[in-house]
C-alpha positions as CSV (number, residue, x, y, z in Angstrom):
1,M,85.5,116.5,85.9
2,K,86.0,115.0,82.4
3,S,84.1,112.6,80.2
4,M,85.8,109.5,78.9
5,T,84.7,110.0,75.3
6,G,86.2,112.4,72.8
7,F,88.3,112.9,69.7
8,G,91.3,114.9,68.7
9,S,93.7,115.1,65.7
10,E,96.9,116.8,64.6
11,E,98.5,117.0,61.2
12,L,102.0,118.0,60.1
13,N,103.0,118.9,56.5
14,K,106.7,119.7,56.3
15,D,109.4,119.1,53.7
16,G,107.2,116.7,51.8
17,L,106.2,114.8,55.0
18,N,102.5,114.7,55.7
19,L,101.8,113.0,59.0
20,K,98.3,112.9,60.6
21,I,97.6,111.6,64.1
22,T,94.1,110.9,65.5
23,A,93.3,110.3,69.2
24,R,89.9,108.8,70.1
25,S,88.7,107.6,73.5
26,L,85.7,105.4,74.7
27,N,84.5,104.3,78.1
28,D,86.5,101.8,80.0
29,K,86.9,100.9,83.7
30,Y,90.6,101.2,83.4
31,L,93.2,102.8,81.0
32,N,93.5,100.7,77.8
33,I,95.8,102.1,75.1
34,R,95.8,100.9,71.5
35,C,98.3,102.3,69.1
36,K,98.4,101.8,65.3
37,T,101.3,103.0,63.2
38,P,102.3,102.6,59.5
39,P,104.1,99.5,58.6
40,D,107.4,101.4,57.9
41,F,107.5,102.7,61.5
42,P,109.8,100.8,64.0
43,E,108.0,99.1,66.9
44,F,109.5,101.3,69.5
45,V,107.4,104.3,68.2
46,S,104.3,102.6,69.5
47,Y,106.0,101.7,72.7
48,K,107.0,105.3,73.4
49,I,103.5,106.5,72.6
50,E,101.9,103.9,75.0
51,R,104.4,105.0,77.7
52,M,103.4,108.7,77.3
53,I,99.6,108.4,77.3
54,P,99.3,107.5,81.1
55,K,100.9,110.9,81.9
56,L,98.0,112.6,80.2
57,L,94.9,110.3,80.7
58,S,93.7,108.1,83.5
59,R,90.8,106.1,82.2
60,G,89.2,105.0,79.0
61,T,90.1,103.0,75.9
62,I,92.5,105.2,73.9
63,Y,92.9,104.7,70.2
64,I,96.0,106.4,68.7
65,T,96.3,106.1,65.0
66,L,99.2,107.5,62.8
67,F,98.7,108.1,59.1
68,M,101.4,108.8,56.5
69,I,100.1,110.7,53.5
70,N,102.5,111.3,50.7
71,K,101.5,114.3,48.6
72,K,104.6,114.5,46.6
73,E,104.2,114.2,42.8
74,K,107.2,112.1,42.3
75,L,108.4,109.0,44.1
76,P,111.0,109.4,46.9
77,E,114.6,108.8,45.8
78,V,116.0,105.4,46.5
79,L,119.7,105.1,46.7
80,L,121.1,101.9,45.1
81,K,124.4,100.6,46.5
82,E,126.0,99.6,43.2
83,D,129.2,98.3,44.6
84,L,127.3,95.9,46.8
85,L,125.1,94.9,43.9
86,K,128.2,94.0,41.9
87,Q,129.4,91.8,44.7
88,Y,126.1,90.0,44.8
89,F,126.3,89.3,41.0
90,D,129.9,88.1,41.2
91,F,129.0,85.7,44.0
92,I,125.9,84.4,42.1
93,N,128.0,83.9,38.9
94,E,130.7,82.1,40.8
95,V,128.2,79.7,42.5
96,S,126.4,79.1,39.2
97,K,129.6,78.1,37.4
98,K,130.9,76.0,40.3
99,Y,127.7,74.0,40.7
100,A,126.2,74.3,37.2
101,I,123.2,76.1,38.4
102,K,121.2,78.3,36.0
103,A,120.4,81.6,37.7
104,N,117.6,83.9,36.6
105,I,117.5,87.1,38.7
106,S,114.5,89.4,38.6
107,I,114.0,92.9,39.8
108,S,112.1,91.6,42.9
109,D,115.1,89.4,43.7
110,I,117.3,92.5,43.7
111,F,115.0,94.3,46.2
112,N,115.1,91.3,48.5
113,F,119.0,91.5,48.7
114,E,119.8,92.7,52.2
115,K,120.9,96.3,52.5
116,L,121.2,96.7,48.8
117,Y,119.5,100.1,48.8
118,E,118.7,102.9,51.2
119,S,115.1,103.9,51.6
120,P,113.8,107.2,52.9
121,T,111.8,105.2,55.5
122,E,115.1,104.7,57.4
123,E,114.8,108.2,58.7
124,Y,111.9,107.0,60.8
125,D,114.5,105.4,63.1
126,S,116.0,108.8,64.0
127,E,115.6,110.4,67.5
128,E,114.4,113.6,65.9
129,F,111.6,111.8,64.1
130,L,110.5,110.1,67.3
131,E,110.4,113.4,69.1
132,L,108.4,114.9,66.3
133,V,105.8,112.1,66.5
134,L,105.5,112.2,70.2
135,E,105.0,116.0,70.1
136,L,102.2,115.5,67.5
137,V,100.6,112.8,69.6
138,K,100.7,115.0,72.7
139,K,98.9,117.8,70.8
140,A,96.3,115.4,69.4
141,V,95.7,114.0,72.9
142,N,95.4,117.5,74.4
143,K,92.7,118.3,71.9
144,L,91.0,115.1,72.9
145,I,91.3,116.2,76.6
146,K,89.6,119.5,75.7
147,V,86.7,117.7,74.2
148,R,86.4,115.4,77.2
149,Q,86.5,118.5,79.5
150,K,83.6,120.1,77.5
151,E,81.6,116.9,77.7
152,G,82.4,116.8,81.4
153,E,80.9,120.3,81.8
154,D,77.8,119.1,80.1
155,L,77.6,116.1,82.5
156,E,78.1,118.4,85.5
157,E,75.1,120.5,84.4
158,F,73.1,117.3,84.1
159,F,74.1,116.1,87.5
160,I,73.3,119.4,89.2
161,K,69.8,119.3,87.7
162,S,69.3,115.7,88.8
163,I,70.6,116.4,92.3
164,N,68.2,119.4,92.7
165,Q,65.3,117.2,91.7
166,I,66.3,114.6,94.3
167,E,66.5,117.4,96.9
168,V,63.0,118.6,96.1
169,S,61.6,115.1,96.4
170,L,63.6,114.3,99.6
171,S,62.4,117.5,101.2
172,A,58.8,116.5,100.3
173,I,59.3,113.1,102.0
174,E,60.9,114.7,105.1
175,L,58.1,117.3,105.5
176,S,55.3,114.7,105.2
177,F,56.8,112.2,107.6
178,P,55.9,113.9,110.9
179,D,52.2,113.8,109.9
180,Y,52.5,110.2,108.9
181,L,54.2,109.4,112.2
182,Q,51.6,111.3,114.2
183,E,48.8,109.5,112.4
184,L,50.5,106.2,113.1
185,K,50.8,107.0,116.8
186,M,47.1,108.0,117.0
187,K,46.0,104.8,115.4
188,T,48.3,102.8,117.6
189,K,47.0,104.6,120.7
190,S,43.5,103.9,119.7
191,N,44.3,100.2,119.2
192,I,46.0,100.0,122.5
193,E,43.1,101.6,124.4
194,E,40.8,99.1,122.7
195,I,43.1,96.2,123.7
196,L,43.4,97.4,127.3
197,K,39.7,97.9,127.6
198,N,38.9,94.4,126.6
199,Y,42.0,92.5,127.7
200,L,43.4,94.5,130.6
201,K,43.9,91.5,132.9
202,K,45.7,89.5,130.3
203,I,48.2,92.1,128.9
204,D,51.0,94.0,130.5
205,E,50.4,97.7,129.7
206,E,54.1,98.7,130.2
207,K,55.2,96.0,127.7
208,I,52.8,97.2,125.1
209,I,54.0,100.8,125.5
210,S,57.6,99.7,125.2
211,E,56.8,97.8,122.0
212,I,55.0,100.8,120.5
213,K,58.0,103.0,121.3
214,Y,60.3,100.5,119.6
215,L,58.1,100.4,116.6
216,C,58.1,104.2,116.3
217,D,61.9,104.3,116.6
218,K,62.2,101.5,114.0
219,I,60.3,103.4,111.3
220,D,62.0,106.7,111.9
221,I,63.8,107.9,108.7
222,T,65.6,110.9,110.2
223,E,69.0,109.2,110.1
224,E,68.5,108.1,106.5
225,I,67.5,111.6,105.5
226,V,70.6,113.0,107.1
227,R,72.9,110.5,105.5
228,F,71.2,111.0,102.1
229,R,71.8,114.8,102.3
230,S,75.4,114.1,103.2
231,H,75.8,111.9,100.1
232,L,74.3,114.7,97.9
233,N,76.8,117.2,99.3
234,K,79.6,114.8,98.6
235,F,78.3,114.3,95.1
236,R,78.3,118.0,94.5
237,E,81.8,118.3,95.8
238,L,83.0,115.5,93.4
239,I,81.5,116.9,90.2
240,S,83.1,120.3,90.9
241,I,86.6,118.7,90.9
242,K,88.5,119.6,87.7
243,D,92.1,118.3,88.2
244,K,91.7,114.6,89.0
245,P,89.5,111.6,88.0
246,V,86.3,111.2,90.1
247,G,84.3,108.5,88.2
248,F,84.9,105.7,90.7
249,S,84.0,108.0,93.6
250,L,80.8,109.1,91.9
251,I,79.7,105.5,91.4
252,F,80.4,104.7,95.1
253,V,78.3,107.7,96.3
254,I,75.5,106.7,94.0
255,Q,75.4,103.2,95.4
256,E,75.1,104.8,98.9
257,M,72.2,106.9,97.8
258,Q,70.5,103.9,96.4
259,R,70.9,102.1,99.7
260,E,69.4,105.0,101.6
261,I,66.4,105.5,99.4
262,S,65.7,101.8,99.6
263,T,65.7,101.9,103.4
264,I,63.5,105.0,103.4
265,S,61.0,103.3,101.0
266,A,60.9,100.2,103.3
267,K,60.3,102.3,106.5
268,Y,58.0,104.9,105.1
269,N,55.4,102.5,103.8
270,N,52.9,105.1,102.7
271,I,51.4,105.3,99.2
272,S,51.2,109.1,99.4
273,V,55.0,109.5,99.1
274,F,55.5,106.7,96.5
275,P,55.6,109.2,93.6
276,E,58.5,111.1,95.3
277,I,60.4,108.0,96.1
278,L,60.0,106.8,92.5
279,K,61.3,110.2,91.2
280,I,64.4,109.9,93.5
281,K,65.1,106.3,92.3
282,E,64.7,107.4,88.6
283,E,67.1,110.3,89.1
284,I,69.6,108.1,90.9
285,E,69.5,105.6,88.0
286,K,70.1,108.4,85.5
287,C,73.1,109.6,87.5
288,K,74.5,106.1,87.6
289,E,74.2,105.7,83.9
290,Q,76.0,109.0,83.2
291,A,78.6,108.5,85.9
292,L,79.9,105.5,83.9
293,N,81.1,108.0,81.3
294,V,83.1,110.1,83.8
295,E,86.9,109.7,84.0
């Protein structure tokens, strides 16, 4: 079981290239990938990264950010294509003479000429550079996954403690119910005897006994207790899973536990067990809140 929040980073400093990649994740119902690369990078780098992430993660909003940090003391060499520059000037002079246009060319104009110079950023288009970036992203994401796994272990400990508390309260409810049922039967029997004594000629005794039996069956919580324990066992099984996402399944099991405790509360209408029922509802709510953070 893994959490959906975490952080990881990886950095490369080689041959004057300082590249840093961070991977951060937050809660999300589905997998949502957001990738930010430097302006010099071609768009297909982001595309390749976004295609790779689903192989590593299943849920959460994933932020992948690439930073280029230049630590070199001198500017990178820019190769000027002088032959092409001469062709541009010849063409401009020819047009100026032909149409009597006065041309004032600035440095910024020269840098706007198409393919007039070669920049080191063109190496970002290479297959080798793409593989390097993807490998760094993978390492950063793997560090992120380790953080999510550690947080998942902490969540597992929380869930175990919460489930144990629910078990204690559920057992207390189960053990107290027979006495409650016996007391209810005694009161009902006493009421029946009083009714039969005073209204024997007007009331069918067999019908009354049948109704009382139906009432006892209706308030019985045995099935709910059994189902609740089954849900708890399933919950324990899910939180012990390490190799696949379980967040959606946990939410579903928690919803089933909420349904069972609500039914028990409605059937077992006795103020003496209200504190235990309240404890169970509180623990279920805590589990629900934390389960929203599970991948």
